[in-house]
C-alpha positions in Angstrom: 17.7 -9.4 -6.2 20.5 -11.7 -5.3 20.9 -13.4 -1.9 23.9 -11.1 -1.3 21.9 -8.0 -2.0 19.1 -9.2 0.3 21.6 -9.9 3.1 23.0 -6.4 2.7 19.5 -4.8 2.8 18.6 -6.8 5.9 21.8 -5.7 7.6 21.1 -2.1 6.7 17.5 -2.3 8.0 18.3 -4.5 11.0 19.4 -1.7 13.4 16.3 0.4 12.5 13.9 -2.6 13.0 15.7 -3.6 16.2 15.3 0.0 17.6 11.5 -0.1 17.3 9.6 -0.8 20.5 5.9 -1.4 21.2 4.2 1.8 22.5 0.6 2.1 23.5 -0.6 5.7 23.2 -3.7 6.7 25.1 -5.5 9.8 23.9 -7.4 11.7 26.6 -9.8 14.7 26.3 -9.5 17.9 28.3 -11.6 16.4 31.2 -9.2 13.4 31.3 -11.7 11.0 29.6 -10.3 8.4 27.1 -11.1 9.4 23.5 -12.5 6.5 21.6 -12.5 6.5 17.8 -10.0 9.3 17.5 -7.3 9.6 14.9 -3.7 9.4 16.0 -0.8 9.8 13.6 2.9 9.6 14.5 5.4 11.4 12.2 8.6 9.3 12.4 11.6 10.9 10.9 12.7 9.1 7.7 9.3 7.5 6.9 7.5 8.8 3.8 5.0 11.6 4.2 3.1 10.9 1.0 1.9 7.9 -1.0 1.1 7.5 -4.6 -0.4 4.0 -4.5 -2.5 3.7 -1.4 -6.2 3.0 -1.8 -9.1 3.1 0.7 -12.9 3.0 0.8 -15.9 4.6 2.4 -19.0 2.7 1.5 -22.6 3.6 2.1 -24.7 0.9 3.9 -28.1 1.3 5.5 -28.0 5.0 4.7 -24.8 5.5 6.7 -21.1 6.0 5.8 -19.0 3.0 6.7 -16.5 3.7 8.3 -17.6 7.0 9.7 -13.9 7.8 10.4 -11.3 7.0 7.8 -7.6 7.8 8.4 -5.4 7.9 5.3 -1.9 9.0 4.3 -1.7 12.1 2.1 -2.1 11.0 -1.6 -4.5 8.1 -0.9 -7.2 7.4 -3.5 -10.6 6.8 -1.8 -13.5 5.1 -3.5 -17.1 5.6 -2.4 -19.1 2.5 -3.3 -22.9 2.7 -2.7 -24.2 -0.7 -1.4 -27.7 0.7 -0.7 -30.7 0.3 -2.9 -31.2 4.1 -2.8 -28.9 6.6 -4.5 -26.5 8.9 -2.6 -24.9 12.3 -3.4 -21.6 12.5 -1.5 -19.9 15.9 -1.0 -17.4 17.8 1.1 -16.9 21.5 1.3 -13.8 21.2 3.6 -10.8 23.3 2.7 -8.6 20.2 2.3 -10.9 18.6 -0.2 -13.9 20.1 -2.0 -15.7 17.2 -3.8 -19.1 16.5 -5.2 -20.1 13.0 -6.4 -23.6 13.6 -7.8 -26.5 11.3 -7.2 -25.4 7.8 -7.9 -25.7 4.1 -7.2 -22.9 1.5 -7.5 -19.4 2.7 -7.5 -18.2 5.9 -9.1 -15.6 5.3 -11.9 -12.9 7.6 -10.3 -11.8 7.5 -6.7 -11.1 10.8 -5.0 -7.4 11.5 -4.2 -6.9 13.2 -0.8 -3.8 15.2 -1.5 -3.7 17.7 1.5 -3.4 16.9 5.2 -6.2 17.8 7.5 -9.8 16.8 8.1 -12.5 16.6 5.5 -16.2 16.4 6.6 -18.4 14.3 4.3 -22.2 14.5 3.9 -24.9 13.2 1.6 -27.2 15.8 0.0 -30.1 13.4 0.0 -29.8 12.0 3.6 -28.9 14.8 6.0 -28.1 12.4 8.9 -25.3 10.8 7.0 -21.9 12.1 8.0 -18.3 10.9 8.0 -14.8 12.3 8.3 -11.6 11.6 6.4 -8.5 12.5 8.4 -5.5 12.9 6.0 -2.0 12.7 7.6 1.6 13.1 6.3 2.7 9.7 7.6 2.0 6.0 7.2 2.0 5.5 10.9 -1.5 6.1 12.1 -4.4 4.4 13.9 -7.9 4.9 15.3 -8.1 4.6 19.0 -10.1 1.8 20.6 -12.9 2.1 23.2 -10.2 2.8 25.9 -8.7 5.6 23.8 -5.7 3.5 23.0 -3.7 2.8 19.8 -0.5 0.7 19.6 2.5 1.3 17.4 6.1 0.0 16.9 8.2 3.1 17.1 11.9 4.0 17.6 12.7 5.6 21.0 12.9 9.4 21.1 10.8 12.4 20.3 8.1 12.3 17.7 5.5 14.7 16.4 1.9 13.5 16.7 -1.3 14.7 15.0 -4.6 13.9 16.7 -8.3 14.6 15.9 -11.6 13.5 17.4 -15.1 14.3 16.5 -15.9 16.1 19.8 -13.4 18.9 19.3 -14.6 22.3 18.3 -12.0 22.9 15.5 -11.9 20.8 12.4 -8.0 20.9 12.4 -5.5 18.3 13.5 -4.0 19.0 16.9 -0.2 19.0 17.3 1.2 16.9 20.2 4.6 15.6 21.2 5.3 12.0 22.0 8.4 10.8 23.9 9.0 7.1 23.4 11.1 5.5 26.2 13.9 3.1 25.2 11.9 0.1 26.4 8.5 1.2 25.0 5.4 1.0 27.2 2.3 3.2 27.7 2.2 6.9 27.1 -0.8 9.2 27.7 -1.4 12.3 25.6 -4.0 14.9 26.3 -5.7 17.1 23.7 -6.6 20.7 24.3 -10.3 20.6 23.3 
């Protein structure tokens, strides 16, 4: 790429980058409590919905999945390395991804591609107390909320669709919310139904 081409590209992207403002989204439950460790994904018009090259990992350590909540963009390949000295049998019967990695140690040769949006619950057939969730979203703009129920993004002002999920809700589906980003950015609170 020549310097001229780079300058043209920067000029083209400049207005889009200049429009992005910092926004802190706080996710609250039906009782008004902040929701820690919840998935929040913002669908920004013009940003890709799927990926073909993203990779992620859920390991097993001390007979627990780590992390217990993984958020990925649709099309992400997820590896399941076992760092324990015991073998695990990872499975999901969730509609978005049925999978079964039979009893193993080390790292399975093939990662699992999560190609549909939604929530996949994971378990281990050997250790019943082991559980985790993979939240798959059609956007690269996502985060897990902190202990105050907050996640920070750089977003263009305007209306955006939001998908949210937390492990206390009754339904295993993503909730649809709307986010209005003010021109100067700032803090916005969103409430989930369940």
